C-alpha positions as CSV (number, residue, x, y, z in Angstrom):
1,M,79.6,116.8,-5.0
2,N,80.1,113.4,-2.9
3,M,82.9,111.5,-2.9
4,N,82.0,109.2,-5.4
5,D,81.8,111.9,-8.1
6,Y,85.0,113.2,-6.7
7,L,86.4,110.2,-7.3
8,T,85.1,109.4,-10.5
9,T,86.0,112.6,-11.9
10,F,90.0,112.2,-10.5
11,A,89.8,108.9,-12.0
12,Q,89.2,110.6,-15.5
13,L,91.6,113.4,-15.1
14,P,95.3,112.5,-16.4
15,Q,97.5,111.0,-14.0
16,P,100.9,111.7,-12.8
17,H,103.8,110.7,-15.0
18,S,101.5,109.7,-18.2
19,H,101.1,113.2,-20.5
20,D,98.1,112.6,-21.5
21,L,95.8,114.9,-22.5
22,R,92.8,112.3,-23.2
23,L,93.1,113.2,-27.0
24,P,92.8,110.3,-30.0
25,D,95.9,109.0,-31.6
26,W,94.4,110.8,-34.8
27,G,94.1,114.3,-35.2
28,P,95.9,117.6,-35.8
29,Y,99.3,117.5,-34.5
30,N,101.4,118.0,-37.5
31,K,104.3,119.7,-36.8
32,K,105.9,120.5,-40.4
33,Y,103.0,120.6,-42.8
34,N,98.9,120.7,-42.5
35,G,96.9,117.8,-42.5
36,L,96.4,114.5,-40.1
37,A,98.7,113.0,-37.6
38,H,98.6,109.9,-36.0
39,I,100.9,109.0,-33.2
40,P,101.8,105.7,-33.6
41,D,104.4,105.3,-30.8
42,L,103.5,107.6,-27.7
43,T,106.4,106.3,-25.5
44,R,109.0,106.7,-28.5
45,G,107.5,109.8,-29.9
46,L,106.8,108.8,-33.2
47,R,104.7,111.0,-35.7
48,F,103.3,110.0,-38.7
49,E,101.6,112.8,-40.5
50,L,99.2,112.6,-43.9
51,S,99.4,116.2,-45.2
52,V,97.1,116.8,-48.2
53,F,98.3,119.5,-50.9
54,P,95.4,121.0,-53.1
55,A,96.9,122.6,-55.8
56,Y,97.0,124.1,-59.7
57,F,97.7,121.4,-61.9
58,R,101.5,122.0,-63.7
59,H,101.2,125.3,-62.0
60,K,101.2,126.9,-58.5
61,V,101.3,124.8,-55.3
62,N,101.2,126.4,-52.0
63,V,102.9,124.0,-49.3
64,P,100.7,124.4,-46.2
65,S,103.5,124.9,-43.5
66,V,102.6,125.1,-39.9
67,K,105.3,127.7,-39.4
68,W,104.1,130.3,-41.4
69,E,100.7,131.8,-42.9
70,A,100.1,129.3,-46.2
71,D,96.9,130.6,-47.2
72,Y,94.7,128.0,-45.4
73,H,92.7,128.0,-42.6
74,P,91.0,125.5,-39.8
75,W,87.5,125.5,-40.5
76,E,85.4,123.3,-38.6
77,V,85.9,121.2,-35.7
78,A,84.1,118.5,-33.9
79,P,85.1,118.0,-29.6
80,G,87.4,115.0,-29.4
81,L,88.4,115.6,-33.3
82,S,86.4,113.1,-34.8
83,Y,85.6,115.8,-37.1
84,F,88.0,118.7,-38.3
85,S,88.5,120.6,-41.8
86,Y,90.7,122.8,-43.4
87,R,89.8,125.3,-46.0
88,Y,92.8,126.4,-49.2
89,D,92.4,129.2,-50.7
90,L,93.3,128.7,-54.3
91,E,92.2,131.5,-55.8
92,W,91.1,134.4,-52.9
93,K,88.6,135.1,-51.7
94,D,86.4,132.1,-52.5
95,Q,86.7,131.7,-55.9
96,V,88.8,128.9,-56.2
97,Y,89.3,126.8,-53.4
98,C,89.3,123.3,-51.3
99,D,87.9,121.8,-48.2
100,V,89.6,119.1,-46.9
101,A,88.0,117.1,-44.1
102,Y,89.2,114.3,-41.6
103,F,86.7,112.3,-39.8
104,A,86.1,109.3,-38.1
105,L,83.3,106.6,-39.3
106,P,80.0,107.3,-37.3
107,D,80.1,103.6,-37.1
108,E,83.8,102.7,-36.3
109,P,84.3,106.4,-33.7
110,K,87.7,104.1,-32.5
111,A,88.8,102.7,-35.7
112,N,92.8,103.1,-36.2
113,A,91.5,104.6,-39.6
114,R,90.3,108.1,-40.9
115,V,88.7,109.1,-44.1
116,V,89.8,111.9,-46.0
117,R,87.1,113.8,-48.0
118,C,88.4,117.3,-50.7
119,E,85.9,118.9,-52.0
120,F,87.1,121.7,-55.0
121,V,84.9,124.1,-55.9
122,N,85.2,126.6,-58.7
123,N,83.3,129.6,-58.4
124,T,84.5,131.3,-61.2
125,A,83.0,131.8,-65.4
126,L,86.5,129.6,-66.3
127,P,87.5,126.0,-66.1
128,Q,90.0,125.1,-63.4
129,H,92.5,122.6,-63.9
130,Q,93.8,121.4,-60.5
131,A,95.6,119.0,-58.6
132,L,95.9,117.3,-55.2
133,H,98.7,115.6,-53.4
134,Y,98.7,113.6,-50.6
135,M,101.9,113.5,-48.8
136,A,102.9,110.9,-46.2
137,Y,106.0,110.9,-44.2
138,I,106.9,109.9,-40.6
139,N,108.6,112.6,-37.7
140,F,110.8,111.6,-35.5
141,P,111.0,113.6,-31.9
142,P,113.0,116.6,-32.0
143,V,116.2,117.8,-30.2
144,R,114.5,120.7,-28.7
145,P,111.1,122.4,-29.2
146,Y,110.6,124.6,-32.5
147,S,113.8,122.5,-33.6
148,D,113.5,120.4,-37.5
149,E,116.7,118.2,-35.9
150,A,116.1,114.8,-34.9
151,I,117.0,113.7,-31.5
152,L,119.4,110.8,-31.7
153,P,118.7,108.6,-28.6
154,A,121.0,105.5,-27.2
155,E,119.5,102.1,-26.6
156,V,120.4,100.0,-23.7
157,H,121.2,96.5,-24.2
158,L,120.3,94.2,-21.4
159,P,121.3,90.6,-20.6
160,S,118.8,88.7,-19.0
161,G,117.7,89.6,-15.9
162,A,118.8,92.7,-15.7
163,I,116.8,95.8,-15.5
164,W,116.8,99.7,-16.6
165,L,115.5,102.3,-15.0
166,D,115.4,105.9,-16.6
167,G,116.9,108.9,-14.6
168,L,113.6,110.7,-14.7
169,D,111.6,108.0,-13.1
170,Y,112.6,109.0,-9.8
171,V,110.2,109.1,-6.6
172,D,111.4,112.7,-5.3
173,L,113.8,115.0,-7.1
174,R,114.9,118.1,-4.5
175,Y,117.2,120.8,-5.6
176,A,118.9,122.8,-2.2
177,T,117.6,125.8,-3.5
178,A,114.3,126.4,-4.6
179,R,114.0,127.6,-8.0
180,P,110.2,128.7,-9.9
181,S,110.2,126.0,-12.6
182,D,110.6,123.1,-9.8
183,N,106.9,123.6,-9.7
184,L,106.2,125.2,-12.9
185,V,108.4,123.2,-15.6
186,Y,109.2,124.8,-18.9
187,E,107.7,122.9,-22.0
188,G,106.0,120.3,-19.9
189,G,109.0,118.3,-19.1
190,Y,109.7,116.6,-15.8
191,R,111.5,118.8,-13.1
192,G,115.2,118.6,-14.0
193,E,114.5,117.3,-17.0
194,V,117.0,117.4,-20.2
195,R,117.0,116.7,-23.6
196,D,119.6,115.9,-26.2
197,H,121.3,113.1,-28.1
198,G,122.8,110.2,-26.5
199,F,120.5,109.9,-23.5
200,V,118.6,106.5,-23.5
201,N,114.7,107.5,-24.7
202,G,116.6,110.8,-25.4
203,T,116.5,112.5,-21.9
204,G,118.1,112.6,-18.3
205,L,118.1,114.3,-15.2
206,G,120.1,117.8,-14.9
207,C,119.3,120.9,-14.9
208,D,122.5,121.5,-13.0
209,F,121.7,118.7,-10.5
210,G,124.2,118.8,-8.1
211,A,125.9,121.6,-8.6
212,E,125.0,122.9,-5.2
213,T,125.3,120.9,-1.7
214,G,122.4,119.1,-0.7
215,D,120.5,118.7,-4.0
216,R,119.1,115.2,-4.1
217,V,117.2,112.5,-6.0
218,Q,115.2,109.0,-4.9
219,Y,114.4,106.1,-6.7
220,T,112.6,103.2,-6.1
221,L,114.3,100.1,-8.2
222,S,112.1,96.8,-8.2
223,S,114.2,93.6,-8.9
224,P,111.3,91.0,-10.2
225,R,114.1,88.3,-9.0
226,P,117.0,87.9,-6.7
227,I,120.3,88.8,-7.7
228,Q,123.0,86.9,-6.5
229,Q,126.1,89.0,-6.9
230,G,125.0,92.6,-8.3
231,V,126.6,95.5,-9.6
232,L,124.6,99.3,-9.9
233,L,125.9,100.6,-13.6
234,V,125.2,104.2,-13.4
235,R,125.2,106.2,-16.8
236,Y,125.9,110.0,-16.5
237,R,127.5,112.3,-18.6
238,A,129.6,115.0,-16.2
239,L,130.8,118.5,-18.2
240,A,132.6,119.9,-16.0
241,G,134.7,119.2,-12.8
242,R,134.2,116.2,-10.4
243,A,130.9,115.6,-9.4
244,T,130.8,113.4,-5.7
245,F,127.7,112.6,-4.2
246,E,126.7,110.0,-1.0
247,M,124.7,107.3,-2.5
248,R,121.9,105.3,0.5
249,G,119.6,102.8,0.0
250,L,120.8,100.0,-2.1
251,V,124.5,100.8,-2.0
252,N,125.6,103.4,1.2
253,T,128.7,104.9,-0.3
254,P,130.2,108.1,-1.2
255,I,130.9,107.9,-5.5
256,A,132.4,110.7,-7.6
257,F,131.6,110.9,-11.2
258,E,134.9,112.1,-13.4
259,S,134.3,114.6,-15.7
260,T,135.1,113.7,-19.7
261,G,132.5,115.4,-21.2
262,D,130.9,112.9,-22.6
263,F,128.9,109.4,-21.5
264,E,130.4,107.0,-19.0
265,V,129.5,104.1,-16.7
266,R,130.5,103.9,-13.2
267,A,129.7,100.6,-11.5
268,V,129.1,99.9,-7.7
269,A,129.2,96.7,-6.4
270,C,125.4,96.0,-4.5
271,G,125.6,92.2,-3.4
272,S,122.7,89.9,-3.6
273,L,119.5,91.7,-4.1
274,S,116.0,90.0,-2.8
275,T,112.8,90.1,-5.1
276,G,111.1,93.4,-4.5
277,E,111.5,97.4,-4.4
278,H,114.4,98.8,-3.5
279,L,115.6,102.2,-2.6
280,L,118.0,104.3,-4.0
281,E,118.8,107.9,-2.7
282,L,121.8,109.8,-4.1
283,I,122.9,113.6,-2.1
284,S,124.9,116.2,-4.0
285,T,128.2,116.5,-1.4
286,G,130.1,118.8,-3.8
287,N,129.6,121.7,-6.2
288,C,129.8,120.5,-9.9
289,P,127.1,119.1,-11.8
290,I,126.2,116.0,-13.7
291,E,123.2,114.5,-15.7
292,L,122.2,111.4,-15.2
293,D,120.4,108.6,-18.2
294,G,119.7,106.2,-15.6
295,F,121.0,102.7,-13.9
296,V,121.2,99.5,-14.4
297,I,121.1,96.7,-12.1
298,A,122.8,93.6,-13.5
299,E,124.7,90.2,-12.3
300,Q,128.4,91.0,-11.8
301,A,129.4,88.6,-14.3
302,D,126.8,90.0,-16.6
303,R,128.9,93.5,-16.2
304,E,130.3,93.7,-20.0
305,R,126.9,92.7,-21.4
306,V,125.1,95.6,-20.6
307,T,126.1,98.2,-23.8
308,F,124.4,101.5,-25.0
309,T,124.5,101.8,-29.1
310,P,123.5,105.3,-30.9
311,R,119.9,105.2,-32.7
312,Q,119.9,105.8,-36.4
313,W,116.5,106.9,-37.7
314,N,115.2,105.7,-41.3
315,P,112.8,108.2,-42.4
316,I,112.3,105.9,-46.0
317,A,109.3,104.1,-46.5
318,Q,109.1,100.9,-48.3
319,L,106.0,101.3,-50.6
320,E,104.1,98.0,-51.8
321,D,100.8,97.7,-54.1
322,G,97.4,97.3,-51.8
323,P,95.1,94.9,-52.6
324,H,93.1,96.9,-55.2
325,Q,94.0,99.7,-57.6
326,N,94.9,103.5,-56.0
327,T,95.8,101.3,-52.6
328,L,99.4,101.3,-51.2
329,L,100.9,99.8,-48.2
330,L,103.4,102.0,-46.2
331,R,106.3,100.5,-43.7
332,Y,108.5,102.3,-41.7
333,A,111.8,100.5,-40.0
334,D,111.3,102.1,-36.8
335,L,107.8,101.3,-36.8
336,S,106.3,97.2,-35.8
337,S,102.7,98.8,-37.7
338,V,101.8,99.3,-41.4
339,Y,99.8,102.3,-43.1
340,G,97.5,102.1,-45.6
341,L,96.4,104.7,-47.7
342,A,93.5,104.3,-50.4
343,W,92.4,107.7,-52.8
344,T,90.1,108.4,-56.0
345,G,90.5,110.2,-59.4
346,Q,90.8,109.2,-62.5
347,S,94.6,109.3,-62.9
348,S,97.2,109.1,-60.2
349,E,100.2,108.3,-60.1
350,V,102.7,107.0,-56.8
351,R,106.0,109.3,-56.5
352,Q,108.6,110.0,-53.8
353,Y,110.4,113.1,-52.6
354,F,113.7,112.3,-51.3
355,S,114.2,115.6,-49.5
356,S,114.4,117.4,-46.1
357,E,111.7,119.4,-46.8
358,L,109.0,120.5,-49.3
359,D,108.6,124.4,-49.0
360,R,111.2,125.0,-51.6
361,S,112.0,121.4,-52.9
362,M,108.1,120.6,-54.4
363,R,107.6,124.2,-56.5
364,Y,111.0,123.6,-57.6
365,F,109.5,120.1,-58.7
366,V,106.1,121.5,-60.0
367,N,106.6,120.9,-63.5
368,E,108.4,117.2,-63.4
369,H,105.6,115.0,-64.6
370,V,108.1,111.8,-65.8
371,Q,110.3,110.9,-62.7
372,T,108.8,108.9,-60.1
373,E,112.0,109.8,-57.6
374,L,112.8,113.3,-57.1
375,H,115.8,114.1,-55.5
376,A,116.9,117.4,-53.6
377,D,119.1,117.3,-50.1
378,D,117.9,113.2,-49.6
379,G,117.8,114.6,-46.1
380,G,114.5,113.0,-46.0
381,H,111.6,111.1,-47.7
382,F,108.2,111.9,-48.8
383,T,105.6,109.3,-49.9
384,N,103.5,111.3,-52.7
385,V,100.4,110.3,-54.2
386,F,99.4,113.3,-57.0
387,I,96.2,113.0,-58.2
388,R,96.1,114.9,-61.6
389,P,94.3,116.6,-63.4
390,I,90.9,117.3,-61.9
391,V,88.7,119.1,-63.9
392,L,86.5,122.0,-63.0
393,E,84.1,123.3,-64.8
394,P,82.8,127.0,-64.3
395,H,80.9,127.3,-61.0
396,S,81.3,123.6,-60.0
397,R,82.3,121.4,-57.7
398,S,84.0,118.0,-57.2
399,V,84.5,115.6,-54.6
400,L,87.4,112.9,-53.6
401,Y,87.7,110.7,-50.7
402,G,90.7,109.0,-49.1
403,L,91.4,106.6,-46.8
404,I,94.7,106.5,-44.0
405,C,94.6,103.6,-41.5
406,N,96.9,101.5,-39.3
407,G,97.8,98.0,-38.2
408,S,99.3,94.7,-38.7
409,E,99.8,93.8,-42.4
410,G,96.6,92.0,-42.3
411,E,94.4,94.0,-40.5
412,V,95.3,97.5,-42.9
413,T,95.1,95.0,-46.1
414,E,91.9,93.9,-45.0
415,R,90.6,97.1,-44.4
416,L,91.7,98.1,-47.7
417,A,89.9,95.8,-49.6
418,A,86.8,96.0,-47.7
419,F,86.2,100.1,-48.0
420,D,84.8,101.1,-50.8
421,L,85.7,105.0,-51.7
422,Q,83.0,105.2,-54.1
423,S,80.4,104.2,-51.9
424,K,77.5,106.8,-51.8
425,S,77.2,106.4,-48.3
426,L,80.3,108.5,-47.7
427,E,78.3,111.2,-48.2
428,D,76.4,110.3,-45.3
429,D,78.9,109.6,-43.2
430,Y,80.7,112.8,-43.8
431,R,77.5,114.6,-43.0
432,C,76.9,112.4,-39.9
433,A,80.7,113.5,-38.7
434,R,80.3,117.2,-39.1
435,R,76.9,117.4,-37.5
436,A,78.9,117.4,-34.3
437,K,81.3,120.3,-35.3
438,V,81.3,123.2,-32.7
439,T,79.0,125.8,-33.9
440,F,78.8,129.6,-32.7
441,N,75.6,132.0,-32.1
442,V,76.6,135.2,-33.8
443,N,74.2,138.2,-33.8
444,P,73.7,139.8,-37.4
445,S,76.4,142.6,-38.1
446,G,75.4,145.6,-36.3
447,Q,73.7,144.6,-33.7
448,D,74.2,143.8,-29.7
């Protein structure tokens, strides 16, 4: 490999601090119920999910949880996740089932939309009455892996000219005693990363940082304009004891962080600052750990205008009719963009589940066909497009299409208005997308 090839290959690799897996924003990233997920805001960790639940009409509904076996199977996938599908067993084995496929349109591979294709199959000698549930909902970043508890971060409010530097945006971090996790961090985090309620962005620097004399961290703070009489604000949390450090670079002074068990702000005067980058280093001189949330540089006169407030998520979607029948706009208070949903089916209804989960509440309400607002514990929100009945004659099949898209209100409305879910070309688009699926060459049973 020559140097140009090497540099080209390196440029295509995920870069430091990006956590980038080079996957599309749309994919099978669901952490709650199986289906299609979209990441509208990577930096904030928000995730929109559209789960599709095939079911029996007024009878059994299997909620496809991703946490345990739930009668569905990953079926097919194309490299790059431009196409993937699942099979839902309604009557084992392959007597009654539904294949649900998600794919990007071949002529718009990078469009902010995906097509949903649901094919019901009845291989029995009896007619079957099915139903299809679209479930749209938003997920907030969890406080820890494998948890359904949403993290509640803080938001920093800055006056004009002030800058914020996150505690994890360090240039270098070294513990006095090296640890195995220094270079192979658990759960894909940053070295020293802690995650908890109250941190700006939900994360900070901790993991017993400062518990040993000689622990050190370096930062580079970039000031976009001169500061006449500056102040450095350190937001921290010390849970036990009095943590002492030596500050160098931007400020050269010893500093102590008192323990209160909650987040505090420590102010240090830093005088006038010129435009450009400034080095800040903290070196532990004690034996008490500390958690660093981040730093603010502002004019001394603006000190009281720097505030931190808790973030409260709102899972409830505001629903609006789309440009055509069987289209819907979904707005979420925590997102600047809008989602659009379109679907086919002779008879459908839009309902709302006010519940933190569907594993029990959806089964509980399976025979409810009057109310459009179904309340369980009101700890979350799911927008339900309920399509029923889907009548399958013996030895027959039926295909329903849907579309989910994201963008500004104008972009979503325009796409919903222009997209024809009854178009016969959709089957051609589906076959074209499916041709990219991964196939395995296997030998017949019994042969080497």
